All heavy atoms as TSV, in Angstrom:
chain	resi	resn	atom	element	x	y	z
A	1	MET	N	N	0.841	-1.170	0.000
A	1	MET	CA	C	0.000	0.000	0.000
A	1	MET	C	C	0.893	1.242	0.000
A	1	MET	O	O	1.769	1.389	0.826
A	1	MET	CB	C	-0.895	-0.022	1.232
A	1	MET	CG	C	-1.754	1.200	1.372
A	1	MET	SD	S	-2.547	1.188	2.978
A	1	MET	CE	C	-4.214	1.234	2.495
A	2	SER	N	N	0.665	2.117	-0.938
A	2	SER	CA	C	1.457	3.326	-1.055
A	2	SER	C	C	0.725	4.479	-0.393
A	2	SER	O	O	-0.478	4.640	-0.553
A	2	SER	CB	C	1.692	3.637	-2.525
A	2	SER	OG	O	2.424	4.831	-2.651
A	3	GLN	N	N	1.465	5.274	0.353
A	3	GLN	CA	C	0.859	6.404	1.046
A	3	GLN	C	C	1.536	7.683	0.573
A	3	GLN	O	O	2.755	7.798	0.620
A	3	GLN	CB	C	1.033	6.262	2.558
A	3	GLN	CG	C	0.435	7.402	3.333
A	3	GLN	CD	C	0.618	7.224	4.839
A	3	GLN	OE1	O	1.052	6.193	5.293
A	3	GLN	NE2	N	0.292	8.236	5.587
A	4	ASP	N	N	0.743	8.624	0.089
A	4	ASP	CA	C	1.280	9.909	-0.326
A	4	ASP	C	C	1.427	10.801	0.894
A	4	ASP	O	O	0.491	10.975	1.662
A	4	ASP	CB	C	0.347	10.588	-1.340
A	4	ASP	CG	C	0.303	9.841	-2.660
A	4	ASP	OD1	O	1.313	9.192	-3.009
A	4	ASP	OD2	O	-0.731	9.904	-3.334
A	5	LEU	N	N	2.617	11.346	1.080
A	5	LEU	CA	C	2.871	12.242	2.198
A	5	LEU	C	C	3.133	13.643	1.666
A	5	LEU	O	O	3.796	13.809	0.651
A	5	LEU	CB	C	4.098	11.787	2.985
A	5	LEU	CG	C	4.025	10.424	3.668
A	5	LEU	CD1	C	5.360	10.086	4.309
A	5	LEU	CD2	C	2.936	10.421	4.715
A	6	ASN	N	N	2.632	14.625	2.386
A	6	ASN	CA	C	2.982	15.988	2.003
A	6	ASN	C	C	4.210	16.409	2.804
A	6	ASN	O	O	4.651	15.723	3.729
A	6	ASN	CB	C	1.804	16.953	2.172
A	6	ASN	CG	C	1.363	17.095	3.617
A	6	ASN	OD1	O	2.181	17.079	4.521
A	6	ASN	ND2	N	0.066	17.243	3.829
A	7	LEU	N	N	4.774	17.531	2.430
A	7	LEU	CA	C	6.007	17.993	3.055
A	7	LEU	C	C	5.848	18.187	4.560
A	7	LEU	O	O	6.738	17.841	5.338
A	7	LEU	CB	C	6.459	19.297	2.393
A	7	LEU	CG	C	7.823	19.828	2.786
A	7	LEU	CD1	C	8.900	18.784	2.548
A	7	LEU	CD2	C	8.138	21.087	2.004
A	8	GLN	N	N	4.715	18.681	4.997
A	8	GLN	CA	C	4.491	18.900	6.430
A	8	GLN	C	C	4.496	17.570	7.173
A	8	GLN	O	O	5.091	17.441	8.245
A	8	GLN	CB	C	3.171	19.627	6.666
A	8	GLN	CG	C	2.918	19.879	8.150
A	8	GLN	CD	C	1.646	20.666	8.410
A	8	GLN	OE1	O	1.021	21.154	7.485
A	8	GLN	NE2	N	1.282	20.785	9.676
A	9	GLN	N	N	3.857	16.537	6.618
A	9	GLN	CA	C	3.833	15.226	7.274
A	9	GLN	C	C	5.239	14.651	7.372
A	9	GLN	O	O	5.596	14.048	8.387
A	9	GLN	CB	C	2.922	14.273	6.509
A	9	GLN	CG	C	1.446	14.624	6.614
A	9	GLN	CD	C	0.604	13.807	5.656
A	9	GLN	OE1	O	0.976	13.584	4.514
A	9	GLN	NE2	N	-0.543	13.359	6.142
A	10	ILE	N	N	6.022	14.835	6.329
A	10	ILE	CA	C	7.406	14.340	6.356
A	10	ILE	C	C	8.192	15.074	7.437
A	10	ILE	O	O	8.885	14.456	8.247
A	10	ILE	CB	C	8.067	14.501	4.979
A	10	ILE	CG1	C	7.391	13.571	3.966
A	10	ILE	CG2	C	9.566	14.214	5.064
A	10	ILE	CD1	C	7.783	13.818	2.534
A	11	ALA	N	N	8.077	16.388	7.460
A	11	ALA	CA	C	8.798	17.196	8.456
A	11	ALA	C	C	8.389	16.818	9.878
A	11	ALA	O	O	9.236	16.734	10.769
A	11	ALA	CB	C	8.544	18.675	8.202
A	12	GLU	N	N	7.113	16.581	10.091
A	12	GLU	CA	C	6.633	16.226	11.422
A	12	GLU	C	C	7.092	14.840	11.858
A	12	GLU	O	O	7.154	14.542	13.047
A	12	GLU	CB	C	5.114	16.317	11.473
A	12	GLU	CG	C	4.595	17.745	11.407
A	12	GLU	CD	C	3.085	17.837	11.250
A	12	GLU	OE1	O	2.426	16.810	11.005
A	12	GLU	OE2	O	2.560	18.964	11.366
A	13	SER	N	N	7.428	13.985	10.896
A	13	SER	CA	C	7.847	12.623	11.240
A	13	SER	C	C	9.344	12.521	11.535
A	13	SER	O	O	9.808	11.488	12.000
A	13	SER	CB	C	7.464	11.656	10.122
A	13	SER	OG	O	8.272	11.896	8.973
A	14	ILE	N	N	10.093	13.589	11.271
A	14	ILE	CA	C	11.530	13.570	11.537
A	14	ILE	C	C	11.748	13.726	13.046
A	14	ILE	O	O	11.267	14.691	13.646
A	14	ILE	CB	C	12.253	14.707	10.781
A	14	ILE	CG1	C	12.104	14.516	9.272
A	14	ILE	CG2	C	13.727	14.765	11.175
A	14	ILE	CD1	C	12.625	15.673	8.447
A	15	PRO	N	N	12.459	12.782	13.646
A	15	PRO	CA	C	12.693	12.871	15.095
A	15	PRO	C	C	13.464	14.145	15.456
A	15	PRO	O	O	14.333	14.593	14.716
A	15	PRO	CB	C	13.533	11.638	15.405
A	15	PRO	CG	C	13.392	10.741	14.232
A	15	PRO	CD	C	13.065	11.606	13.059
A	16	LYS	N	N	13.131	14.708	16.610
A	16	LYS	CA	C	13.816	15.915	17.082
A	16	LYS	C	C	15.318	15.677	17.232
A	16	LYS	O	O	16.119	16.568	16.973
A	16	LYS	CB	C	13.235	16.366	18.418
A	16	LYS	CG	C	11.788	16.787	18.340
A	16	LYS	CD	C	11.653	18.269	18.484
A	16	LYS	CE	C	10.208	18.678	18.551
A	16	LYS	NZ	N	9.674	19.174	17.330
A	17	SER	N	N	15.698	14.466	17.613
A	17	SER	CA	C	17.123	14.175	17.774
A	17	SER	C	C	17.869	14.324	16.457
A	17	SER	O	O	19.022	14.756	16.435
A	17	SER	CB	C	17.323	12.770	18.350
A	17	SER	OG	O	16.737	11.806	17.497
A	18	LEU	N	N	17.228	13.982	15.364
A	18	LEU	CA	C	17.863	14.147	14.058
A	18	LEU	C	C	17.905	15.616	13.659
A	18	LEU	O	O	18.893	16.101	13.116
A	18	LEU	CB	C	17.126	13.328	12.999
A	18	LEU	CG	C	17.729	13.325	11.595
A	18	LEU	CD1	C	19.177	12.864	11.630
A	18	LEU	CD2	C	16.921	12.453	10.672
A	19	LEU	N	N	16.844	16.339	13.953
A	19	LEU	CA	C	16.812	17.762	13.629
A	19	LEU	C	C	17.876	18.535	14.403
A	19	LEU	O	O	18.421	19.520	13.900
A	19	LEU	CB	C	15.433	18.348	13.931
A	19	LEU	CG	C	14.293	17.863	13.042
A	19	LEU	CD1	C	12.967	18.410	13.552
A	19	LEU	CD2	C	14.516	18.278	11.593
A	20	ASN	N	N	18.169	18.086	15.616
A	20	ASN	CA	C	19.139	18.778	16.467
A	20	ASN	C	C	20.544	18.175	16.369
A	20	ASN	O	O	21.446	18.595	17.092
A	20	ASN	CB	C	18.672	18.755	17.924
A	20	ASN	CG	C	17.386	19.524	18.114
A	20	ASN	OD1	O	17.159	20.534	17.463
A	20	ASN	ND2	N	16.526	19.042	18.991
A	21	ALA	N	N	20.739	17.221	15.490
A	21	ALA	CA	C	22.028	16.537	15.374
A	21	ALA	C	C	23.087	17.483	14.802
A	21	ALA	O	O	22.785	18.380	14.014
A	21	ALA	CB	C	21.889	15.312	14.478
A	22	SER	N	N	24.315	17.229	15.202
A	22	SER	CA	C	25.430	18.019	14.666
A	22	SER	C	C	25.734	17.563	13.241
A	22	SER	O	O	25.297	16.496	12.804
A	22	SER	CB	C	26.669	17.822	15.542
A	22	SER	OG	O	27.158	16.491	15.386
A	23	ASP	N	N	26.484	18.381	12.525
A	23	ASP	CA	C	26.887	18.015	11.166
A	23	ASP	C	C	27.656	16.691	11.172
A	23	ASP	O	O	27.476	15.856	10.290
A	23	ASP	CB	C	27.755	19.108	10.536
A	23	ASP	CG	C	26.965	20.360	10.178
A	23	ASP	OD1	O	25.720	20.292	10.181
A	23	ASP	OD2	O	27.596	21.384	9.894
A	24	LYS	N	N	28.487	16.509	12.185
A	24	LYS	CA	C	29.280	15.275	12.302
A	24	LYS	C	C	28.357	14.062	12.456
A	24	LYS	O	O	28.565	13.030	11.829
A	24	LYS	CB	C	30.233	15.381	13.492
A	24	LYS	CG	C	31.136	14.194	13.659
A	24	LYS	CD	C	32.083	14.397	14.834
A	24	LYS	CE	C	32.960	13.174	15.032
A	24	LYS	NZ	N	33.864	13.329	16.174
A	25	ASP	N	N	27.328	14.200	13.286
A	25	ASP	CA	C	26.377	13.108	13.491
A	25	ASP	C	C	25.610	12.801	12.200
A	25	ASP	O	O	25.400	11.637	11.857
A	25	ASP	CB	C	25.391	13.443	14.603
A	25	ASP	CG	C	26.030	13.450	15.979
A	25	ASP	OD1	O	27.092	12.820	16.153
A	25	ASP	OD2	O	25.469	14.098	16.887
A	26	VAL	N	N	25.207	13.845	11.502
A	26	VAL	CA	C	24.460	13.654	10.252
A	26	VAL	C	C	25.353	12.980	9.205
A	26	VAL	O	O	24.912	12.091	8.477
A	26	VAL	CB	C	23.892	14.995	9.739
A	26	VAL	CG1	C	23.283	14.838	8.356
A	26	VAL	CG2	C	22.848	15.539	10.711
A	27	GLU	N	N	26.613	13.393	9.141
A	27	GLU	CA	C	27.553	12.767	8.207
A	27	GLU	C	C	27.753	11.292	8.547
A	27	GLU	O	O	27.832	10.450	7.655
A	27	GLU	CB	C	28.884	13.510	8.220
A	27	GLU	CG	C	28.816	14.868	7.554
A	27	GLU	CD	C	30.096	15.672	7.712
A	27	GLU	OE1	O	31.128	15.108	8.136
A	27	GLU	OE2	O	30.059	16.876	7.402
A	28	ALA	N	N	27.840	10.983	9.838
A	28	ALA	CA	C	27.994	9.588	10.258
A	28	ALA	C	C	26.762	8.778	9.859
A	28	ALA	O	O	26.878	7.652	9.361
A	28	ALA	CB	C	28.231	9.500	11.757
A	29	LEU	N	N	25.582	9.357	10.073
A	29	LEU	CA	C	24.343	8.682	9.683
A	29	LEU	C	C	24.306	8.465	8.173
A	29	LEU	O	O	23.918	7.397	7.701
A	29	LEU	CB	C	23.127	9.487	10.139
A	29	LEU	CG	C	21.768	8.920	9.756
A	29	LEU	CD1	C	21.563	7.519	10.326
A	29	LEU	CD2	C	20.654	9.853	10.220
A	30	GLN	N	N	24.741	9.474	7.407
A	30	GLN	CA	C	24.777	9.341	5.954
A	30	GLN	C	C	25.713	8.208	5.542
A	30	GLN	O	O	25.419	7.441	4.638
A	30	GLN	CB	C	25.217	10.652	5.296
A	30	GLN	CG	C	25.201	10.594	3.775
A	30	GLN	CD	C	23.814	10.368	3.210
A	30	GLN	OE1	O	22.882	11.060	3.584
A	30	GLN	NE2	N	23.668	9.406	2.320
A	31	GLY	N	N	26.836	8.079	6.237
A	31	GLY	CA	C	27.768	6.985	5.958
A	31	GLY	C	C	27.121	5.631	6.212
A	31	GLY	O	O	27.298	4.691	5.429
A	32	ILE	N	N	26.365	5.528	7.293
A	32	ILE	CA	C	25.665	4.278	7.609
A	32	ILE	C	C	24.637	3.970	6.527
A	32	ILE	O	O	24.527	2.830	6.059
A	32	ILE	CB	C	25.004	4.362	8.999
A	32	ILE	CG1	C	26.073	4.396	10.087
A	32	ILE	CG2	C	24.035	3.202	9.215
A	32	ILE	CD1	C	25.542	4.753	11.464
A	33	ILE	N	N	23.906	4.988	6.105
A	33	ILE	CA	C	22.902	4.783	5.054
A	33	ILE	C	C	23.574	4.347	3.761
A	33	ILE	O	O	23.122	3.401	3.095
A	33	ILE	CB	C	22.070	6.068	4.848
A	33	ILE	CG1	C	21.198	6.327	6.076
A	33	ILE	CG2	C	21.224	5.974	3.581
A	33	ILE	CD1	C	20.551	7.695	6.101
A	34	ASP	N	N	24.673	5.002	3.387
A	34	ASP	CA	C	25.393	4.643	2.163
A	34	ASP	C	C	25.871	3.192	2.206
A	34	ASP	O	O	25.714	2.443	1.237
A	34	ASP	CB	C	26.583	5.572	1.943
A	34	ASP	CG	C	26.170	6.996	1.604
A	34	ASP	OD1	O	24.990	7.223	1.241
A	34	ASP	OD2	O	27.035	7.896	1.718
A	35	GLN	N	N	26.446	2.797	3.340
A	35	GLN	CA	C	26.931	1.423	3.474
A	35	GLN	C	C	25.779	0.424	3.441
A	35	GLN	O	O	25.900	-0.661	2.866
A	35	GLN	CB	C	27.745	1.268	4.764
A	35	GLN	CG	C	29.075	1.952	4.724
A	35	GLN	CD	C	29.990	1.384	3.655
A	35	GLN	OE1	O	30.147	0.170	3.532
A	35	GLN	NE2	N	30.577	2.262	2.871
A	36	THR	N	N	24.663	0.788	4.055
A	36	THR	CA	C	23.489	-0.078	4.047
A	36	THR	C	C	23.000	-0.304	2.627
A	36	THR	O	O	22.658	-1.430	2.239
A	36	THR	CB	C	22.365	0.537	4.913
A	36	THR	OG1	O	22.850	0.697	6.250
A	36	THR	CG2	C	21.121	-0.339	4.914
A	37	LEU	N	N	22.975	0.751	1.828
A	37	LEU	CA	C	22.553	0.620	0.426
A	37	LEU	C	C	23.523	-0.258	-0.358
A	37	LEU	O	O	23.099	-1.065	-1.189
A	37	LEU	CB	C	22.429	2.001	-0.217
A	37	LEU	CG	C	21.307	2.877	0.344
A	37	LEU	CD1	C	21.373	4.279	-0.253
A	37	LEU	CD2	C	19.949	2.258	0.104
A	38	GLU	N	N	24.820	-0.116	-0.091
A	38	GLU	CA	C	25.808	-0.960	-0.765
A	38	GLU	C	C	25.613	-2.429	-0.392
A	38	GLU	O	O	25.681	-3.313	-1.256
A	38	GLU	CB	C	27.227	-0.513	-0.419
A	38	GLU	CG	C	27.636	0.766	-1.117
A	38	GLU	CD	C	29.083	1.140	-0.854
A	38	GLU	OE1	O	29.926	0.228	-0.694
A	38	GLU	OE2	O	29.370	2.351	-0.799
A	39	VAL	N	N	25.371	-2.693	0.888
A	39	VAL	CA	C	25.151	-4.073	1.330
A	39	VAL	C	C	23.884	-4.631	0.688
A	39	VAL	O	O	23.861	-5.773	0.230
A	39	VAL	CB	C	25.073	-4.142	2.876
A	39	VAL	CG1	C	24.561	-5.495	3.343
A	39	VAL	CG2	C	26.436	-3.843	3.483
A	40	ARG	N	N	22.829	-3.813	0.642
A	40	ARG	CA	C	21.578	-4.260	0.020
A	40	ARG	C	C	21.798	-4.608	-1.450
A	40	ARG	O	O	21.346	-5.654	-1.930
A	40	ARG	CB	C	20.507	-3.181	0.155
A	40	ARG	CG	C	19.148	-3.630	-0.400
A	40	ARG	CD	C	18.181	-2.505	-0.478
A	40	ARG	NE	N	18.635	-1.575	-1.500
A	40	ARG	CZ	C	17.967	-0.513	-1.878
A	40	ARG	NH1	N	16.847	-0.197	-1.316
A	40	ARG	NH2	N	18.439	0.273	-2.814
A	41	ASP	N	N	22.507	-3.738	-2.162
A	41	ASP	CA	C	22.772	-3.999	-3.581
A	41	ASP	C	C	23.633	-5.252	-3.766
A	41	ASP	O	O	23.391	-6.052	-4.664
A	41	ASP	CB	C	23.443	-2.793	-4.230
A	41	ASP	CG	C	22.514	-1.598	-4.350
A	41	ASP	OD1	O	21.277	-1.783	-4.238
A	41	ASP	OD2	O	23.022	-0.472	-4.541
A	42	ALA	N	N	24.625	-5.418	-2.899
A	42	ALA	CA	C	25.472	-6.609	-2.974
A	42	ALA	C	C	24.656	-7.867	-2.682
A	42	ALA	O	O	24.851	-8.911	-3.310
A	42	ALA	CB	C	26.638	-6.488	-1.998
A	43	HIS	N	N	23.728	-7.775	-1.744
A	43	HIS	CA	C	22.881	-8.918	-1.408
A	43	HIS	C	C	22.004	-9.300	-2.598
A	43	HIS	O	O	21.849	-10.479	-2.923
A	43	HIS	CB	C	22.012	-8.591	-0.188
A	43	HIS	CG	C	21.158	-9.723	0.252
A	43	HIS	ND1	N	19.815	-9.785	0.001
A	43	HIS	CD2	C	21.459	-10.861	0.930
A	43	HIS	CE1	C	19.326	-10.910	0.493
A	43	HIS	NE2	N	20.294	-11.575	1.066
A	44	LYS	N	N	21.432	-8.298	-3.264
A	44	LYS	CA	C	20.621	-8.568	-4.450
A	44	LYS	C	C	21.458	-9.240	-5.536
A	44	LYS	O	O	21.004	-10.177	-6.190
A	44	LYS	CB	C	20.010	-7.274	-4.999
A	44	LYS	CG	C	18.883	-6.719	-4.171
A	44	LYS	CD	C	18.353	-5.439	-4.798
A	44	LYS	CE	C	17.243	-4.826	-4.004
A	44	LYS	NZ	N	16.757	-3.569	-4.614
A	45	GLU	N	N	22.685	-8.743	-5.723
A	45	GLU	CA	C	23.579	-9.330	-6.728
A	45	GLU	C	C	23.929	-10.769	-6.356
A	45	GLU	O	O	23.944	-11.663	-7.212
A	45	GLU	CB	C	24.847	-8.479	-6.861
A	45	GLU	CG	C	25.862	-9.012	-7.837
A	45	GLU	CD	C	25.403	-9.012	-9.290
A	45	GLU	OE1	O	24.367	-8.383	-9.617
A	45	GLU	OE2	O	26.076	-9.661	-10.105
A	46	LEU	N	N	24.184	-11.015	-5.079
A	46	LEU	CA	C	24.491	-12.372	-4.623
A	46	LEU	C	C	23.299	-13.296	-4.854
A	46	LEU	O	O	23.464	-14.430	-5.328
A	46	LEU	CB	C	24.880	-12.358	-3.146
A	46	LEU	CG	C	25.198	-13.713	-2.518
A	46	LEU	CD1	C	26.352	-14.389	-3.242
A	46	LEU	CD2	C	25.513	-13.535	-1.045
A	47	GLN	N	N	22.101	-12.830	-4.548
A	47	GLN	CA	C	20.910	-13.643	-4.793
A	47	GLN	C	C	20.779	-13.987	-6.274
A	47	GLN	O	O	20.450	-15.108	-6.632
A	47	GLN	CB	C	19.657	-12.907	-4.327
A	47	GLN	CG	C	19.481	-12.870	-2.836
A	47	GLN	CD	C	18.230	-12.123	-2.431
A	47	GLN	OE1	O	17.905	-11.078	-2.999
A	47	GLN	NE2	N	17.533	-12.650	-1.442
A	48	ARG	N	N	21.047	-13.000	-7.136
A	48	ARG	CA	C	20.970	-13.231	-8.578
A	48	ARG	C	C	22.008	-14.262	-9.014
A	48	ARG	O	O	21.723	-15.176	-9.787
A	48	ARG	CB	C	21.180	-11.931	-9.353
A	48	ARG	CG	C	20.976	-12.106	-10.859
A	48	ARG	CD	C	21.443	-10.906	-11.650
A	48	ARG	NE	N	22.873	-10.628	-11.500
A	48	ARG	CZ	C	23.855	-11.330	-12.078
A	48	ARG	NH1	N	23.565	-12.364	-12.843
A	48	ARG	NH2	N	25.121	-11.007	-11.897
A	49	MET	N	N	23.216	-14.147	-8.475
A	49	MET	CA	C	24.280	-15.087	-8.832
A	49	MET	C	C	23.936	-16.506	-8.382
A	49	MET	O	O	24.156	-17.468	-9.131
A	49	MET	CB	C	25.606	-14.633	-8.218
A	49	MET	CG	C	26.149	-13.363	-8.829
A	49	MET	SD	S	27.554	-12.675	-7.929
A	49	MET	CE	C	28.780	-13.945	-8.199
A	50	VAL	N	N	23.401	-16.643	-7.181
A	50	VAL	CA	C	23.017	-17.960	-6.669
A	50	VAL	C	C	21.897	-18.543	-7.533
A	50	VAL	O	O	21.927	-19.722	-7.899
A	50	VAL	CB	C	22.600	-17.885	-5.187
A	50	VAL	CG1	C	21.939	-19.171	-4.730
A	50	VAL	CG2	C	23.806	-17.554	-4.320
A	51	LYS	N	N	20.925	-17.717	-7.881
A	51	LYS	CA	C	19.824	-18.172	-8.726
A	51	LYS	C	C	20.345	-18.628	-10.089
A	51	LYS	O	O	19.966	-19.697	-10.577
A	51	LYS	CB	C	18.806	-17.044	-8.906
A	51	LYS	CG	C	17.624	-17.429	-9.759
A	51	LYS	CD	C	16.680	-16.260	-9.918
A	51	LYS	CE	C	15.574	-16.609	-10.905
A	51	LYS	NZ	N	14.734	-15.461	-11.203
A	52	ASP	N	N	21.231	-17.833	-10.688
A	52	ASP	CA	C	21.802	-18.199	-11.984
A	52	ASP	C	C	22.598	-19.498	-11.884
A	52	ASP	O	O	22.506	-20.367	-12.746
A	52	ASP	CB	C	22.698	-17.085	-12.522
A	52	ASP	CG	C	21.924	-15.843	-12.928
A	52	ASP	OD1	O	20.667	-15.900	-12.994
A	52	ASP	OD2	O	22.572	-14.797	-13.158
A	53	TYR	N	N	23.381	-19.623	-10.816
A	53	TYR	CA	C	24.186	-20.825	-10.615
A	53	TYR	C	C	23.292	-22.049	-10.429
A	53	TYR	O	O	23.522	-23.089	-11.034
A	53	TYR	CB	C	25.091	-20.647	-9.399
A	53	TYR	CG	C	25.896	-21.867	-9.060
A	53	TYR	CD1	C	27.035	-22.192	-9.784
A	53	TYR	CD2	C	25.528	-22.708	-8.010
A	53	TYR	CE1	C	27.776	-23.325	-9.480
A	53	TYR	CE2	C	26.261	-23.832	-7.686
A	53	TYR	CZ	C	27.391	-24.134	-8.429
A	53	TYR	OH	O	28.118	-25.254	-8.117
A	54	THR	N	N	22.262	-21.886	-9.609
A	54	THR	CA	C	21.335	-22.988	-9.366
A	54	THR	C	C	20.624	-23.392	-10.642
A	54	THR	O	O	20.460	-24.584	-10.926
A	54	THR	CB	C	20.310	-22.598	-8.280
A	54	THR	OG1	O	21.014	-22.200	-7.105
A	54	THR	CG2	C	19.394	-23.748	-7.935
A	55	SER	N	N	20.209	-22.418	-11.425
A	55	SER	CA	C	19.547	-22.702	-12.701
A	55	SER	C	C	20.492	-23.422	-13.650
A	55	SER	O	O	20.078	-24.372	-14.342
A	55	SER	CB	C	19.062	-21.404	-13.353
A	55	SER	OG	O	18.075	-20.788	-12.558
A	56	ALA	N	N	21.734	-23.000	-13.699
A	56	ALA	CA	C	22.717	-23.634	-14.571
A	56	ALA	C	C	22.977	-25.075	-14.136
A	56	ALA	O	O	23.084	-25.980	-14.965
A	56	ALA	CB	C	24.018	-22.842	-14.577
A	57	LYS	N	N	23.077	-25.302	-12.831
A	57	LYS	CA	C	23.299	-26.665	-12.308
A	57	LYS	C	C	22.122	-27.557	-12.638
A	57	LYS	O	O	22.280	-28.717	-12.992
A	57	LYS	CB	C	23.541	-26.631	-10.793
A	57	LYS	CG	C	24.818	-25.979	-10.369
A	57	LYS	CD	C	26.011	-26.824	-10.673
A	57	LYS	CE	C	26.208	-27.807	-9.551
A	57	LYS	NZ	N	27.423	-28.583	-9.670
A	58	ALA	N	N	20.910	-27.032	-12.524
A	58	ALA	CA	C	19.712	-27.816	-12.816
A	58	ALA	C	C	19.660	-28.157	-14.299
A	58	ALA	O	O	19.239	-29.260	-14.668
A	58	ALA	CB	C	18.451	-27.034	-12.416
A	59	THR	N	N	20.076	-27.250	-15.149
A	59	THR	CA	C	20.086	-27.491	-16.598
A	59	THR	C	C	21.115	-28.577	-16.946
A	59	THR	O	O	20.826	-29.456	-17.758
A	59	THR	CB	C	20.411	-26.195	-17.354
A	59	THR	OG1	O	19.454	-25.201	-16.994
A	59	THR	CG2	C	20.367	-26.397	-18.841
A	60	VAL	N	N	22.285	-28.539	-16.328
A	60	VAL	CA	C	23.326	-29.528	-16.591
A	60	VAL	C	C	22.901	-30.898	-16.102
A	60	VAL	O	O	23.178	-31.917	-16.734
A	60	VAL	CB	C	24.665	-29.098	-15.925
A	60	VAL	CG1	C	25.684	-30.205	-15.989
A	60	VAL	CG2	C	25.184	-27.829	-16.572
A	61	ALA	N	N	22.195	-30.972	-14.988
A	61	ALA	CA	C	21.787	-32.246	-14.397
A	61	ALA	C	C	20.735	-32.962	-15.238
A	61	ALA	O	O	20.579	-34.160	-15.132
A	61	ALA	CB	C	21.249	-32.004	-12.986
A	62	ARG	N	N	20.050	-32.231	-16.075
A	62	ARG	CA	C	18.983	-32.857	-16.882
A	62	ARG	C	C	19.552	-33.619	-17.971
A	62	ARG	O	O	20.058	-34.141	-18.620
A	62	ARG	CB	C	18.060	-31.784	-17.446
A	62	ARG	CG	C	17.241	-31.161	-16.354
A	62	ARG	CD	C	16.322	-30.127	-16.947
A	62	ARG	NE	N	15.686	-29.422	-15.840
A	62	ARG	CZ	C	14.850	-28.463	-16.000
A	62	ARG	NH1	N	14.492	-28.068	-17.175
A	62	ARG	NH2	N	14.313	-27.859	-14.975
């Protein structure tokens, strides 16, 4: 289910701790987010590789 949010709803959902965070804290959080995205992308690639490998093994076994 997709929910459309307006700018005010987004702003109101941001925790006060994040709004009051220092630049250093925000940069650290950005680093965590960047690494998380890299891990997610690597996981998707690994799943694709395993699927391709499994499919190839099944084709050879026939």
